[in-house]
N, C-alpha and C positions, 0 to 999 in steps of 0.2 A: 457813286460805282454801283453797277448792275449789280443784283444776286442771280446772273443764270437763270435756270428755270423762273425761279422767284419774278422775275419780271412779266413772265406771261401768265400770270395767276388767270387772268377776264378767260382766257382759253381753254384752263386745262378748270378738272376739280380737284381739290386736295386726294391724297392718297388717304384708304381710309386704315390706320391705325387703332382704333381706337383702342383694340386688345393687345398691342405692344406697348406701346407708349405709359412711362411711368406719369403722372398729370402735375403740374407743378401750377406754382403762381411765380407768371416770369416779366421780369424788368428788361424793356427792349431799350437800347441806345444808340440811336441810329440817326444820322445826318440826314441819309436819303429818304426824303419824306413816303417815296416810291416803295421803295426796296422794305424800306418800318411799315408799311399799308399789307403791303403781299406776305411778310413771314409773319406777322399780327394774324392773319387771313388763317393762314397755314396752321399755323399752330394752334389758335380756337378752335380750327374745324376737328381739333386731333383730341379734342377737350383742357388746353391750355386753359386758363387766364392768363392775358397776355395784358399788362401798361408798356405805353411806348412814351419817351422824352426822346426830343433833336438836338438835345446839346449832352456837355459831361457834367457842369453843375444839376442842372433841372435835375440828370438822372441821379447823381448821386444823393441830394435833396428827398428827395422821389423813394429812393431806394431806402433810404434811413427811417421816411413815410411807413411805407408797405412792409417792408424787411422778405422782399419776396425768396425764394427758394433757387431761382436762380436768373444769373444777368448775365443777358448778350449785349455786348459792346463793342463798338466800332472802335477803334484805336483815332482817328484823323476825324475826329468831330473837334467842333469852334469853343470856343471860350479853355474848358479844362477838356487838355486829350484823353484817350483811353487809358491812359497809362496812369495818368494824373487819378483818372477815376476810380481804377482799383486800388489805388494807392488808399485813398481815402476811407474808399468801400472796405476793407480788411482792416482800420485803424477804428471800426467801429465795434465795438465788442458785440453787439447786436447783429453784426453781420458775419458775424465769424466761419457760420458754417455755408455761409453761401457758396452756391458751384460759379468760378465766374470765368465765362465765354468770350475770348476775343474773335471776333470773325468783322475778318481785315483786309484790306488788298495790299496789304504789307506783309512779303512772304520770306525775305530774306532768313537765315539762320538767327541773324543780329537781330533783329525784329522777335521772331522767336524768343531769344532769350529775354529781351527788356521784358516781351509780356511774359515771362516767369516772375523774374527778378520783382514787376510789381505787382504780383499778386493773383494773376490768371494763373485759372487750373486749367485750361485749355486754347491753345490760339488754331484757329483754324481760317483758312486762304480764300479770300474769293477769289472765284465763285464755289459759295459752296451749296452742295446740292440739301434736296428737305430729308432723301435715305439719309446721306450722314448724319446729318446735324439727328434728324430717328436715331439713329443709332448709337451716337453721344446720350440721347438723354434718358433710355430706353439701356443704357449700363449699369443706373446702379447706381455709379458718380455722383451725378445732378442729386439725385433723394436721397445723398449719406452724407452729403457737402462736402468728398473728398478732396483736402487740398494737397 
């Protein structure tokens, strides 16, 4: 599923936000290669270190190895879905403070409740603007690992 303005990355420069963002080590778990690449580029241009995986099982394994500050995760992933990713990450003591963000096309109230119950801190419905994502990452919650 396209991420709205992220799909037009080649025609536009990333916003200049270096002074506003808290810089993080981020894990992005997204099965859409184009959407993952675009979001990775935007975050890296803003000072983040971003590692990408394209399915739930490899995303969990990679997060356990690298211990990111923030995990941005799609819900509709091949293999282990995003809810399962969140549950497994929350069961890992070393990742207890990791800020988990669902970025998904599933936007019903039921989906939001399922995301929260699985362990996500925030549920964002696609298309997500980079400005909205910046606001979330600047809020300080991501830096503190607030649950």
